[in-house]
MMTF fields as JSON, N, C-alpha, C and O atoms, coordinates in Angstrom:
{
  "mmtfVersion": "1.0.0",
  "mmtfProducer": "UNKNOWN",
  "numBonds": 411,
  "numAtoms": 412,
  "numGroups": 103,
  "numChains": 1,
  "numModels": 1,
  "chainsPerModel": [1],
  "groupsPerChain": [103],
  "chainIdList": ["A"],
  "bondAtomList": [4, 2, 8, 6, 12, 10, 16, 14, 20, 18, 24, 22, 28, 26, 32, 30, 36, 34, 40, 38, 44, 42, 48, 46, 52, 50, 56, 54, 60, 58, 64, 62, 68, 66, 72, 70, 76, 74, 80, 78, 84, 82, 88, 86, 92, 90, 96, 94, 100, 98, 104, 102, 108, 106, 112, 110, 116, 114, 120, 118, 124, 122, 128, 126, 132, 130, 136, 134, 140, 138, 144, 142, 148, 146, 152, 150, 156, 154, 160, 158, 164, 162, 168, 166, 172, 170, 176, 174, 180, 178, 184, 182, 188, 186, 192, 190, 196, 194, 200, 198, 204, 202, 208, 206, 212, 210, 216, 214, 220, 218, 224, 222, 228, 226, 232, 230, 236, 234, 240, 238, 244, 242, 248, 246, 252, 250, 256, 254, 260, 258, 264, 262, 268, 266, 272, 270, 276, 274, 280, 278, 284, 282, 288, 286, 292, 290, 296, 294, 300, 298, 304, 302, 308, 306, 312, 310, 316, 314, 320, 318, 324, 322, 328, 326, 332, 330, 336, 334, 340, 338, 344, 342, 348, 346, 352, 350, 356, 354, 360, 358, 364, 362, 368, 366, 372, 370, 376, 374, 380, 378, 384, 382, 388, 386, 392, 390, 396, 394, 400, 398, 404, 402, 408, 406],
  "bondOrderList": [1, 1, 1, 1, 1, 1, 1, 1, 1, 1, 1, 1, 1, 1, 1, 1, 1, 1, 1, 1, 1, 1, 1, 1, 1, 1, 1, 1, 1, 1, 1, 1, 1, 1, 1, 1, 1, 1, 1, 1, 1, 1, 1, 1, 1, 1, 1, 1, 1, 1, 1, 1, 1, 1, 1, 1, 1, 1, 1, 1, 1, 1, 1, 1, 1, 1, 1, 1, 1, 1, 1, 1, 1, 1, 1, 1, 1, 1, 1, 1, 1, 1, 1, 1, 1, 1, 1, 1, 1, 1, 1, 1, 1, 1, 1, 1, 1, 1, 1, 1, 1, 1],
  "groupList": [{"groupName": "VAL", "atomNameList": ["N", "CA", "C", "O"], "elementList": ["N", "C", "C", "O"], "formalChargeList": [0, 0, 0, 0], "bondAtomList": [1, 0, 2, 1, 3, 2], "bondOrderList": [1, 1, 2], "singleLetterCode": "V", "chemCompType": "L-PEPTIDE LINKING"}, {"groupName": "LYS", "atomNameList": ["N", "CA", "C", "O"], "elementList": ["N", "C", "C", "O"], "formalChargeList": [0, 0, 0, 0], "bondAtomList": [1, 0, 2, 1, 3, 2], "bondOrderList": [1, 1, 2], "singleLetterCode": "K", "chemCompType": "L-PEPTIDE LINKING"}, {"groupName": "ALA", "atomNameList": ["N", "CA", "C", "O"], "elementList": ["N", "C", "C", "O"], "formalChargeList": [0, 0, 0, 0], "bondAtomList": [1, 0, 2, 1, 3, 2], "bondOrderList": [1, 1, 2], "singleLetterCode": "A", "chemCompType": "L-PEPTIDE LINKING"}, {"groupName": "GLU", "atomNameList": ["N", "CA", "C", "O"], "elementList": ["N", "C", "C", "O"], "formalChargeList": [0, 0, 0, 0], "bondAtomList": [1, 0, 2, 1, 3, 2], "bondOrderList": [1, 1, 2], "singleLetterCode": "E", "chemCompType": "L-PEPTIDE LINKING"}, {"groupName": "GLY", "atomNameList": ["N", "CA", "C", "O"], "elementList": ["N", "C", "C", "O"], "formalChargeList": [0, 0, 0, 0], "bondAtomList": [1, 0, 2, 1, 3, 2], "bondOrderList": [1, 1, 2], "singleLetterCode": "G", "chemCompType": "PEPTIDE LINKING"}, {"groupName": "ASN", "atomNameList": ["N", "CA", "C", "O"], "elementList": ["N", "C", "C", "O"], "formalChargeList": [0, 0, 0, 0], "bondAtomList": [1, 0, 2, 1, 3, 2], "bondOrderList": [1, 1, 2], "singleLetterCode": "N", "chemCompType": "L-PEPTIDE LINKING"}, {"groupName": "PHE", "atomNameList": ["N", "CA", "C", "O"], "elementList": ["N", "C", "C", "O"], "formalChargeList": [0, 0, 0, 0], "bondAtomList": [1, 0, 2, 1, 3, 2], "bondOrderList": [1, 1, 2], "singleLetterCode": "F", "chemCompType": "L-PEPTIDE LINKING"}, {"groupName": "GLN", "atomNameList": ["N", "CA", "C", "O"], "elementList": ["N", "C", "C", "O"], "formalChargeList": [0, 0, 0, 0], "bondAtomList": [1, 0, 2, 1, 3, 2], "bondOrderList": [1, 1, 2], "singleLetterCode": "Q", "chemCompType": "L-PEPTIDE LINKING"}, {"groupName": "TYR", "atomNameList": ["N", "CA", "C", "O"], "elementList": ["N", "C", "C", "O"], "formalChargeList": [0, 0, 0, 0], "bondAtomList": [1, 0, 2, 1, 3, 2], "bondOrderList": [1, 1, 2], "singleLetterCode": "Y", "chemCompType": "L-PEPTIDE LINKING"}, {"groupName": "LEU", "atomNameList": ["N", "CA", "C", "O"], "elementList": ["N", "C", "C", "O"], "formalChargeList": [0, 0, 0, 0], "bondAtomList": [1, 0, 2, 1, 3, 2], "bondOrderList": [1, 1, 2], "singleLetterCode": "L", "chemCompType": "L-PEPTIDE LINKING"}, {"groupName": "ARG", "atomNameList": ["N", "CA", "C", "O"], "elementList": ["N", "C", "C", "O"], "formalChargeList": [0, 0, 0, 0], "bondAtomList": [1, 0, 2, 1, 3, 2], "bondOrderList": [1, 1, 2], "singleLetterCode": "R", "chemCompType": "L-PEPTIDE LINKING"}, {"groupName": "THR", "atomNameList": ["N", "CA", "C", "O"], "elementList": ["N", "C", "C", "O"], "formalChargeList": [0, 0, 0, 0], "bondAtomList": [1, 0, 2, 1, 3, 2], "bondOrderList": [1, 1, 2], "singleLetterCode": "T", "chemCompType": "L-PEPTIDE LINKING"}, {"groupName": "MET", "atomNameList": ["N", "CA", "C", "O"], "elementList": ["N", "C", "C", "O"], "formalChargeList": [0, 0, 0, 0], "bondAtomList": [1, 0, 2, 1, 3, 2], "bondOrderList": [1, 1, 2], "singleLetterCode": "M", "chemCompType": "L-PEPTIDE LINKING"}, {"groupName": "ASP", "atomNameList": ["N", "CA", "C", "O"], "elementList": ["N", "C", "C", "O"], "formalChargeList": [0, 0, 0, 0], "bondAtomList": [1, 0, 2, 1, 3, 2], "bondOrderList": [1, 1, 2], "singleLetterCode": "D", "chemCompType": "L-PEPTIDE LINKING"}, {"groupName": "SER", "atomNameList": ["N", "CA", "C", "O"], "elementList": ["N", "C", "C", "O"], "formalChargeList": [0, 0, 0, 0], "bondAtomList": [1, 0, 2, 1, 3, 2], "bondOrderList": [1, 1, 2], "singleLetterCode": "S", "chemCompType": "L-PEPTIDE LINKING"}, {"groupName": "HIS", "atomNameList": ["N", "CA", "C", "O"], "elementList": ["N", "C", "C", "O"], "formalChargeList": [0, 0, 0, 0], "bondAtomList": [1, 0, 2, 1, 3, 2], "bondOrderList": [1, 1, 2], "singleLetterCode": "H", "chemCompType": "L-PEPTIDE LINKING"}, {"groupName": "ILE", "atomNameList": ["N", "CA", "C", "O"], "elementList": ["N", "C", "C", "O"], "formalChargeList": [0, 0, 0, 0], "bondAtomList": [1, 0, 2, 1, 3, 2], "bondOrderList": [1, 1, 2], "singleLetterCode": "I", "chemCompType": "L-PEPTIDE LINKING"}, {"groupName": "PRO", "atomNameList": ["N", "CA", "C", "O"], "elementList": ["N", "C", "C", "O"], "formalChargeList": [0, 0, 0, 0], "bondAtomList": [1, 0, 2, 1, 3, 2], "bondOrderList": [1, 1, 2], "singleLetterCode": "P", "chemCompType": "L-PEPTIDE LINKING"}],
  "groupTypeList": [0, 1, 2, 3, 3, 2, 1, 1, 1, 4, 5, 3, 2, 6, 2, 1, 4, 7, 8, 9, 10, 2, 2, 3, 9, 6, 11, 3, 2, 12, 5, 9, 13, 14, 15, 14, 15, 16, 8, 17, 2, 5, 10, 14, 2, 2, 9, 9, 1, 3, 4, 10, 4, 3, 7, 2, 9, 3, 13, 2, 14, 9, 14, 0, 1, 9, 5, 17, 9, 8, 2, 1, 4, 15, 6, 10, 1, 4, 7, 2, 9, 2, 6, 9, 4, 10, 9, 13, 9, 2, 16, 5, 2, 9, 3, 1, 2, 0, 3, 16, 13, 17, 4],
  "groupIdList": [1, 2, 3, 4, 5, 6, 7, 8, 9, 10, 11, 12, 13, 14, 15, 16, 17, 18, 19, 20, 21, 22, 23, 24, 25, 26, 27, 28, 29, 30, 31, 32, 33, 34, 35, 36, 37, 38, 39, 40, 41, 42, 43, 44, 45, 46, 47, 48, 49, 50, 51, 52, 53, 54, 55, 56, 57, 58, 59, 60, 61, 62, 63, 64, 65, 66, 67, 68, 69, 70, 71, 72, 73, 74, 75, 76, 77, 78, 79, 80, 81, 82, 83, 84, 85, 86, 87, 88, 89, 90, 91, 92, 93, 94, 95, 96, 97, 98, 99, 100, 101, 102, 103],
  "secStructList": [7, 2, 2, 2, 2, 2, 2, 2, 2, 2, 2, 2, 2, 2, 2, 6, 6, 7, 2, 2, 2, 2, 2, 2, 2, 2, 2, 2, 2, 2, 2, 2, 7, 6, 6, 7, 1, 2, 2, 2, 2, 2, 2, 2, 2, 2, 2, 2, 2, 6, 6, 7, 2, 2, 2, 2, 2, 2, 2, 2, 2, 2, 2, 2, 2, 2, 7, 6, 6, 7, 2, 2, 2, 2, 2, 2, 2, 2, 2, 2, 2, 2, 2, 6, 6, 7, 2, 2, 2, 2, 2, 2, 2, 2, 2, 2, 2, 2, 2, 2, 7, 7, 7],
  "xCoordList": [90.185, 89.613, 90.556, 90.727, 91.156, 92.048, 93.266, 93.735, 93.782, 94.939, 94.572, 95.355, 93.39, 92.952, 92.754, 93.025, 92.284, 92.122, 93.488, 93.636, 94.474, 95.821, 96.381, 97.029, 96.126, 96.594, 95.944, 96.609, 94.654, 93.95, 94.528, 94.748, 94.767, 95.366, 96.788, 97.218, 97.513, 98.854, 98.83, 99.665, 97.871, 97.74, 97.429, 97.935, 96.593, 96.254, 97.488, 97.728, 98.263, 99.484, 100.472, 101.11, 100.596, 101.497, 101.083, 101.93, 99.792, 99.284, 99.575, 99.701, 99.681, 99.983, 101.488, 101.915, 102.292, 103.733, 104.294, 105.447, 103.479, 103.908, 104.422, 103.762, 105.61, 106.101, 106.483, 106.253, 107.06, 107.39, 106.129, 106.066, 105.134, 103.859, 103.222, 102.684, 103.283, 102.746, 103.455, 102.811, 104.78, 105.543, 105.129, 105.014, 104.909, 104.459, 103.112, 102.905, 102.211, 100.88, 100.931, 100.196, 101.789, 101.934, 102.589, 102.288, 103.476, 104.063, 102.963, 102.926, 102.077, 100.952, 100.116, 99.738, 99.834, 99.066, 99.807, 99.195, 101.121, 101.915, 101.893, 101.858, 101.913, 101.864, 100.505, 100.416, 99.474, 98.128, 97.86, 97.042, 98.535, 98.351, 99.681, 100.014, 100.43, 101.779, 101.783, 102.85, 100.624, 100.553, 100.25, 100.323, 99.916, 99.582, 100.84, 101.803, 100.825, 101.939, 101.826, 102.795, 100.668, 100.425, 101.079, 101.667, 100.983, 101.486, 102.997, 103.448, 103.804, 105.237, 105.56, 106.508, 104.79, 105.013, 104.724, 105.453, 103.669, 103.335, 104.396, 104.804, 104.841, 105.871, 107.166, 107.891, 107.453, 108.627, 108.591, 109.595, 107.444, 107.309, 107.542, 108.227, 106.967, 107.13, 108.594, 109.12, 109.235, 110.631, 111.537, 112.489, 111.239, 112.055, 111.939, 112.924, 110.749, 110.559, 111.398, 111.744, 111.722, 112.547, 114.028, 114.859, 114.357, 115.748, 116.315, 117.532, 115.462, 115.886, 115.84, 114.967, 116.795, 116.8, 116.914, 116.204, 117.799, 117.981, 116.716, 116.301, 116.105, 114.863, 113.748, 112.944, 113.7, 112.691, 112.873, 111.897, 114.116, 114.401, 113.978, 113.416, 114.246, 113.837, 112.32, 111.835, 111.578, 110.118, 109.602, 108.691, 110.174, 109.749, 110.042, 109.234, 111.195, 111.553, 110.59, 110.219, 110.186, 109.199, 107.87, 107.232, 107.459, 106.211, 106.237, 105.271, 107.342, 107.494, 107.542, 107.024, 108.17, 108.229, 106.825, 106.473, 106.029, 104.668, 103.746, 102.836, 103.989, 103.173, 104.034, 104.144, 104.646, 105.528, 104.833, 105.507, 103.512, 102.77, 102.247, 101.434, 102.704, 102.269, 103.204, 104.321, 102.73, 103.561, 104.084, 105.234, 103.249, 103.679, 104.838, 105.691, 104.873, 105.997, 107.303, 108.329, 107.258, 108.446, 108.814, 109.994, 107.806, 108.042, 108.739, 109.713, 108.231, 108.854, 110.293, 111.185, 110.507, 111.857, 112.769, 113.907, 112.265, 113.046, 113.374, 114.488, 112.401, 112.643, 113.737, 114.625, 113.663, 114.638, 116.033, 117.022, 116.096, 117.381, 117.974, 119.179, 117.145, 117.629, 118.159, 119.209, 117.441, 117.867, 119.239, 120.067, 119.468, 120.731, 121.838, 122.967, 121.502, 122.498, 122.749, 123.718, 121.902, 122.044, 121.164, 120.131, 121.606, 120.754, 120.416, 119.29, 121.361, 121.053, 119.933, 119.007, 120.023, 118.977, 117.666, 116.585, 117.771, 116.568, 115.834, 114.611, 116.582, 115.965, 115.272, 114.158, 115.925, 115.313, 113.993, 113.006, 113.979, 112.763, 111.655, 110.495, 112.017, 111.012, 110.488, 109.301, 111.36, 110.904, 109.941, 108.961, 110.224, 109.324, 107.954, 106.923, 107.943, 106.676, 105.866, 104.661, 106.514, 105.828, 105.37, 104.302, 106.17, 105.804, 104.512, 103.644, 104.405, 103.217, 102.016, 100.908, 102.237, 101.134, 101.569, 102.057, 101.395, 101.845, 101.095, 101.592, 99.913, 99.1, 99.543, 98.977],
  "yCoordList": [114.13, 115.29, 116.499, 117.248, 116.683, 117.834, 117.742, 118.757, 116.535, 116.364, 116.753, 117.406, 116.357, 116.707, 118.216, 118.785, 118.857, 120.311, 120.998, 121.954, 120.499, 121.066, 120.846, 121.729, 119.667, 119.385, 120.339, 120.871, 120.547, 121.443, 122.861, 123.503, 123.333, 124.66, 124.689, 125.693, 123.578, 123.475, 123.547, 124.214, 122.857, 122.907, 124.325, 124.77, 125.019, 126.4, 127.304, 128.132, 127.137, 127.933, 127.617, 128.52, 126.344, 125.935, 126.601, 127.106, 126.603, 127.194, 128.694, 129.256, 129.338, 130.77, 131.043, 132.196, 129.971, 130.152, 130.346, 130.744, 130.066, 130.196, 128.825, 128.132, 128.458, 127.094, 126.77, 125.65, 127.722, 127.451, 127.266, 126.384, 128.092, 127.945, 126.605, 125.919, 126.236, 124.944, 123.813, 122.883, 123.895, 122.857, 122.767, 121.672, 123.908, 123.921, 123.22, 122.445, 123.493, 122.886, 121.383, 120.606, 120.979, 119.544, 118.855, 117.697, 119.558, 119.02, 118.805, 117.777, 119.774, 119.651, 118.419, 117.649, 118.238, 117.069, 115.779, 114.808, 115.768, 114.586, 114.285, 113.12, 115.323, 115.123, 114.572, 113.844, 114.92, 114.445, 113.045, 112.311, 112.674, 111.36, 110.883, 111.152, 110.181, 109.759, 108.561, 108.135, 108.017, 106.852, 107.215, 106.36, 108.457, 108.874, 109.055, 109.683, 108.51, 108.66, 109.953, 110.381, 110.563, 111.75, 112.996, 113.796, 113.161, 114.389, 114.55, 115.65, 113.493, 113.702, 113.959, 114.684, 113.38, 113.656, 115.127, 115.769, 115.648, 117.053, 117.962, 118.952, 117.608, 118.437, 118.382, 119.374, 117.23, 117.093, 118.111, 118.763, 118.245, 119.2, 120.631, 121.412, 120.966, 122.323, 122.601, 123.675, 121.633, 121.817, 121.939, 122.72, 121.17, 121.249, 122.631, 123.162, 123.209, 124.563, 125.586, 126.641, 125.26, 126.143, 125.793, 126.379, 124.832, 124.467, 123.536, 123.401, 122.908, 122.004, 120.557, 119.777, 120.227, 118.941, 117.743, 116.755, 117.81, 116.668, 116.397, 115.248, 117.462, 117.296, 116.788, 115.95, 117.286, 116.828, 115.345, 114.603, 114.921, 113.514, 112.65, 111.57, 113.122, 112.378, 112.183, 111.089, 113.244, 113.14, 112.233, 111.435, 112.352, 111.492, 110.037, 109.157, 109.778, 108.41, 107.872, 106.698, 108.729, 108.316, 107.977, 106.985, 108.787, 108.54, 107.17, 106.41, 106.865, 105.587, 104.425, 103.34, 104.673, 103.628, 103.33, 102.17, 104.369, 104.193, 103.536, 102.791, 103.817, 103.209, 103.046, 103.963, 101.857, 101.623, 101.711, 101.793, 101.695, 101.759, 103.164, 103.34, 104.153, 105.538, 106.176, 106.578, 106.261, 106.755, 108.161, 108.467, 109.013, 110.391, 110.444, 111.327, 109.514, 109.455, 109.167, 109.785, 108.222, 107.918, 109.107, 109.4, 109.782, 110.97, 112.058, 112.656, 112.31, 113.322, 112.926, 113.774, 111.63, 111.158, 111.418, 111.859, 111.143, 111.404, 112.876, 113.233, 113.731, 115.171, 115.617, 116.387, 115.13, 115.519, 115.009, 115.731, 113.778, 113.216, 113.983, 114.232, 114.354, 115.14, 116.491, 116.944, 117.128, 118.412, 118.283, 119.191, 117.145, 116.904, 116.409, 116.18, 116.243, 115.818, 114.323, 113.864, 113.567, 112.11, 111.511, 110.895, 111.713, 111.475, 110.01, 109.702, 109.099, 107.682, 107.231, 106.538, 107.627, 107.262, 107.972, 107.412, 109.213, 109.956, 109.24, 109.099, 108.797, 108.078, 106.811, 106.502, 106.079, 104.866, 105.173, 104.461, 106.235, 106.602, 107.02, 106.65, 107.79, 108.239, 107.077, 107.029, 106.146, 104.957, 104.138, 103.595, 104.053, 103.329, 104.011, 103.337, 105.331, 106.069, 105.747, 105.514, 105.73, 105.447, 103.992, 103.692, 103.1, 101.689, 101.496, 100.708, 102.22, 102.119, 102.787, 102.253, 103.952, 104.709, 105.251, 106.377, 104.455, 104.881, 106.09, 106.761, 106.381, 107.491, 108.768, 109.815],
  "zCoordList": [113.265, 112.594, 112.709, 111.747, 113.875, 114.058, 113.154, 112.64, 112.957, 112.073, 110.649, 109.959, 110.21, 108.857, 108.711, 107.653, 109.775, 109.749, 109.606, 108.844, 110.345, 110.256, 108.846, 108.286, 108.28, 106.917, 105.921, 105.032, 106.076, 105.162, 105.236, 104.209, 106.44, 106.607, 106.045, 105.477, 106.209, 105.65, 104.136, 103.525, 103.532, 102.075, 101.595, 100.565, 102.355, 101.996, 102.091, 101.212, 103.162, 103.321, 102.198, 101.657, 101.852, 100.776, 99.467, 98.731, 99.179, 97.936, 97.87, 96.782, 99.028, 99.089, 99.097, 99.153, 99.041, 99.076, 100.472, 100.635, 101.48, 102.879, 103.355, 104.129, 102.873, 103.054, 104.492, 104.949, 105.212, 106.612, 107.442, 108.298, 107.188, 107.905, 107.549, 108.419, 106.282, 105.862, 106.601, 107.087, 106.684, 107.385, 108.851, 109.401, 109.476, 110.873, 111.018, 111.952, 110.102, 110.166, 109.875, 110.485, 108.954, 108.695, 109.896, 110.185, 110.592, 111.823, 112.858, 113.534, 112.973, 113.895, 113.543, 114.426, 112.27, 111.832, 112.176, 112.621, 111.969, 112.284, 113.775, 114.172, 114.603, 116.049, 116.495, 117.484, 115.774, 116.106, 115.56, 116.116, 114.49, 113.864, 113.306, 112.151, 114.123, 113.739, 112.794, 112.351, 112.481, 111.604, 110.151, 109.269, 109.906, 108.546, 107.711, 108.151, 106.521, 105.59, 104.78, 104.152, 104.793, 103.971, 104.571, 103.843, 105.866, 106.485, 106.321, 106.002, 106.527, 106.282, 104.809, 104.507, 103.894, 102.471, 102.174, 101.418, 102.767, 102.568, 103.173, 102.565, 104.392, 105.025, 104.22, 104.132, 103.636, 102.782, 101.647, 101.359, 101.01, 99.899, 100.38, 99.72, 101.536, 102.067, 102.43, 102.137, 103.064, 103.452, 102.237, 102.239, 101.206, 99.997, 99.357, 98.844, 99.384, 98.847, 99.615, 99.085, 100.872, 101.701, 101.598, 102.292, 100.725, 100.536, 101.592, 101.712, 102.34, 103.408, 102.914, 103.296, 102.065, 101.388, 102.3, 102.113, 103.289, 104.191, 104.994, 105.144, 105.51, 106.269, 105.358, 105.767, 104.142, 103.186, 102.894, 102.782, 102.771, 102.522, 103.713, 103.53, 104.921, 106.117, 106.141, 106.429, 105.84, 105.854, 104.745, 104.966, 103.565, 102.458, 102.779, 102.481, 103.387, 103.771, 104.819, 104.784, 105.753, 106.752, 106.088, 106.44, 105.141, 104.422, 103.749, 103.831, 103.087, 102.383, 103.38, 103.113, 104.528, 105.56, 106.083, 106.293, 106.292, 106.805, 105.784, 106.149, 104.493, 103.434, 102.181, 101.368, 102.038, 100.891, 99.53, 98.503, 99.507, 98.247, 97.944, 97.036, 98.694, 98.47, 97.445, 97.769, 96.211, 95.111, 95.38, 95.067, 95.957, 96.196, 97.195, 97.106, 98.136, 99.068, 98.342, 98.625, 97.398, 96.6, 95.708, 95.511, 95.175, 94.352, 95.168, 94.711, 96.382, 97.253, 97.589, 97.637, 97.819, 98.109, 96.915, 97.076, 95.727, 94.518, 94.353, 93.969, 94.646, 94.543, 95.511, 95.146, 96.736, 97.748, 97.377, 97.505, 96.923, 96.524, 95.343, 95.308, 94.391, 93.245, 93.719, 93.263, 94.626, 95.183, 95.836, 95.755, 96.484, 97.182, 96.255, 96.69, 94.959, 93.988, 93.972, 93.366, 94.621, 94.674, 93.569, 93.83, 92.35, 91.186, 90.946, 90.556, 91.168, 90.96, 91.886, 91.463, 93.146, 94.104, 93.778, 93.96, 93.295, 92.918, 91.788, 91.82, 90.802, 89.675, 90.179, 89.755, 91.08, 91.629, 92.326, 92.141, 93.126, 93.86, 92.899, 93.079, 91.883, 90.913, 90.08, 89.758, 89.732, 89.003, 89.853, 89.344, 91.153, 92.063, 92.097, 92.093, 92.13, 92.144, 90.895, 90.983, 89.736, 88.475, 88.424, 87.89, 88.974, 89.034, 89.841, 89.465, 90.941, 91.792, 91.149, 91.183, 90.564, 89.963, 88.599, 88.509, 87.539, 86.213, 85.667, 84.763, 86.194, 85.682, 86.255, 85.941]
}
């Protein structure tokens, strides 16, 4: 329950444009529940908004490792790879996301 509370607060901070605070809250959620694939995907988005592409890629990769069928994890990975200029890999990750969830 505490991890979900931290995630909810992180989402609220993200919506307000408080990306570093959001990342801190998603880190808290990850520390409380290290098996969730959602929290690293969320932190990836927050870190990318702060221009931290390598860290965003690490979190997105962790999300995909924890749940290979989580389309948003592949999407976040694609975003991070595109930010880093690794376009071929970004396209692969984004195609995987669409393959998993075409809608």
